[in-house]
MIDRENKE-122966 format. One line per 2 residues: number of its first residue (from 1); for each residue x, y, z of C-alpha. Coordinates in Angstrom, 3 decimals, m for minus. Layout:
REM MIDRENKE-122966
NUM = X/Y/Z | ... .
This chain:
REM MIDRENKE-122966
1 = 81.879/10.292/m95.329 | 81.316/7.763/m97.926 .
3 = 78.202/7.930/m100.318 | 76.645/4.785/m101.947 .
5 = 73.766/4.338/m104.126 | 71.081/2.072/m102.967 .
7 = 68.811/m0.081/m105.261 | 65.981/2.461/m106.037 .
9 = 68.402/5.155/m106.752 | 68.115/6.559/m102.968 .
11 = 71.128/7.929/m101.804 | 72.805/6.609/m98.358 .
13 = 75.153/8.380/m96.256 | 77.725/6.309/m94.302 .
15 = 78.986/7.864/m91.170 | 81.286/7.255/m88.527 .
17 = 79.733/4.540/m85.923 | 77.309/5.976/m83.440 .
19 = 78.954/7.443/m80.289 | 77.539/8.880/m77.128 .
21 = 77.381/12.829/m76.828 | 77.510/15.600/m78.761 .
23 = 81.163/15.743/m79.506 | 81.917/12.020/m78.125 .
25 = 83.702/10.899/m81.140 | 86.600/10.011/m78.790 .
27 = 90.450/10.382/m79.820 | 90.989/10.609/m83.892 .
29 = 87.310/9.834/m84.449 | 84.870/12.364/m86.162 .
31 = 81.337/12.855/m84.968 | 78.907/12.545/m87.611 .
33 = 77.557/16.169/m87.097 | 81.092/17.739/m87.725 .
35 = 81.525/15.390/m90.836 | 78.093/16.482/m92.393 .
37 = 79.431/20.114/m92.025 | 82.839/19.009/m94.046 .
39 = 85.185/19.485/m91.069 | 87.703/16.884/m89.980 .
41 = 87.831/17.821/m86.013 | 87.546/15.202/m83.310 .
43 = 88.677/17.156/m80.475 | 85.856/19.176/m78.735 .
45 = 87.997/21.951/m77.770 | 88.975/22.558/m81.592 .
47 = 85.172/22.378/m82.205 | 84.285/24.758/m79.833 .
49 = 87.134/27.136/m81.091 | 85.863/26.951/m84.637 .
51 = 82.449/27.582/m83.490 | 83.578/30.832/m81.671 .
53 = 85.631/31.979/m84.653 | 82.742/31.265/m86.914 .
55 = 82.621/28.600/m89.248 | 83.400/29.597/m93.061 .
57 = 80.400/29.801/m95.322 | 81.603/26.732/m97.104 .
59 = 80.307/24.661/m93.793 | 77.169/26.030/m94.518 .
61 = 77.167/25.159/m98.204 | 78.467/21.687/m97.625 .
63 = 75.645/20.805/m95.041 | 73.135/22.063/m97.658 .
65 = 74.834/20.073/m100.227 | 74.685/16.774/m98.187 .
67 = 71.408/17.359/m96.911 | 69.518/19.057/m99.893 .
69 = 67.601/21.385/m97.161 | 66.430/24.425/m99.488 .
71 = 68.408/27.736/m99.017 | 65.243/29.369/m97.219 .
73 = 64.577/26.568/m94.986 | 68.283/26.112/m93.710 .
75 = 68.444/30.005/m93.105 | 65.394/29.849/m91.145 .
77 = 66.393/26.885/m88.915 | 69.992/28.567/m88.336 .
79 = 67.952/31.851/m87.720 | 69.413/33.868/m90.519 .
81 = 67.636/36.180/m92.564 | 67.911/35.697/m96.628 .
83 = 69.724/39.377/m96.707 | 72.128/38.220/m93.844 .
85 = 73.023/35.162/m95.513 | 73.885/36.655/m98.831 .
87 = 76.195/39.040/m96.561 | 77.619/35.954/m94.943 .
89 = 78.520/34.700/m98.204 | 80.092/37.560/m99.531 .
91 = 82.153/37.661/m96.327 | 82.959/34.078/m96.169 .
93 = 82.103/33.520/m92.830 | 79.063/32.808/m90.337 .
95 = 79.173/34.515/m86.666 | 79.990/32.512/m83.570 .
97 = 75.901/32.083/m82.972 | 75.228/31.154/m86.336 .
99 = 77.774/28.676/m86.385 | 76.720/27.187/m83.197 .
101 = 73.098/26.783/m84.544 | 74.524/25.395/m87.723 .
103 = 76.151/22.806/m85.715 | 73.112/21.933/m83.749 .
105 = 70.940/21.378/m86.767 | 73.464/19.338/m88.291 .
107 = 73.836/17.216/m84.770 | 70.417/16.517/m85.125 .
109 = 70.245/15.719/m88.797 | 72.843/13.406/m88.042 .
111 = 70.835/11.637/m85.496 | 67.913/11.367/m87.986 .
113 = 70.356/9.946/m90.647 | 71.488/7.356/m88.155 .
115 = 67.869/6.426/m87.517 | 67.190/5.872/m91.097 .
117 = 70.906/3.872/m91.519 | 72.368/6.514/m93.739 .
119 = 69.242/7.103/m96.076 | 69.417/10.794/m96.712 .
121 = 66.346/11.144/m98.490 | 64.412/9.130/m95.853 .
123 = 66.053/11.279/m93.023 | 65.009/14.507/m94.849 .
125 = 61.507/13.502/m95.535 | 61.096/12.525/m91.681 .
127 = 62.792/16.052/m90.896 | 60.102/17.507/m92.868 .
129 = 56.821/15.585/m91.972 | 54.939/16.730/m88.973 .
131 = 55.037/14.701/m85.988 | 52.345/13.874/m83.481 .
133 = 55.015/13.630/m80.714 | 55.929/17.263/m81.430 .
135 = 52.687/18.742/m81.269 | 52.092/18.130/m84.840 .
137 = 54.941/20.138/m85.884 | 57.961/19.338/m88.293 .
139 = 61.078/18.396/m86.537 | 62.964/20.641/m88.883 .
141 = 60.827/23.847/m87.456 | 60.953/22.416/m83.624 .
143 = 64.852/22.262/m84.207 | 65.235/26.076/m84.493 .
145 = 65.845/26.391/m80.871 | 68.146/24.391/m78.067 .
147 = 65.082/23.133/m76.447 | 63.250/22.108/m79.626 .
149 = 66.445/20.341/m80.787 | 66.591/18.288/m77.476 .
151 = 63.021/17.567/m78.126 | 63.675/16.117/m81.492 .
153 = 66.647/14.166/m80.539 | 64.650/12.466/m77.507 .
155 = 61.862/11.457/m80.022 | 64.882/9.870/m82.258 .
157 = 66.119/8.392/m79.275 | 62.517/6.787/m78.560 .
159 = 62.129/5.740/m82.010 | 65.279/4.063/m81.980 .
161 = 64.480/2.114/m79.099 | 60.978/1.178/m80.573 .
163 = 59.089/3.409/m77.833 | 55.586/4.302/m79.313 .
165 = 55.184/8.192/m79.043 .
């Protein structure tokens, strides 16, 4: 992942080219959601194996550093209580369910980044802004569940194709 500075000091993140599917980066190519976690994995089987083992706590820290989502909000969207989060930091590892939820939020944030052409601040602002198409809820809040994440991704797809919502 490459960082660039834009004119007004905004940060942009250049990802791998847009690819289809959750892990569909193709041989030797990394999916943006995996890159946001600081992982260099392209094989879906290897990604699944890492989720089942539980990501290292460093993956959560990496995602937080790139997205600048506050700890409280990230813990909420990944469904980890703050006490548990501190324990995970001490242990150095997330459990498989937490890892799966972190990958899910990374996937939806990667799509948001793509929507805003790599502008991390604009993506974060959109992630925090209530959307009428999501019943007036913030995409960050809706993305706490698998179904909610799919709704946010569908909204992003509609916005990318110029469909009014």
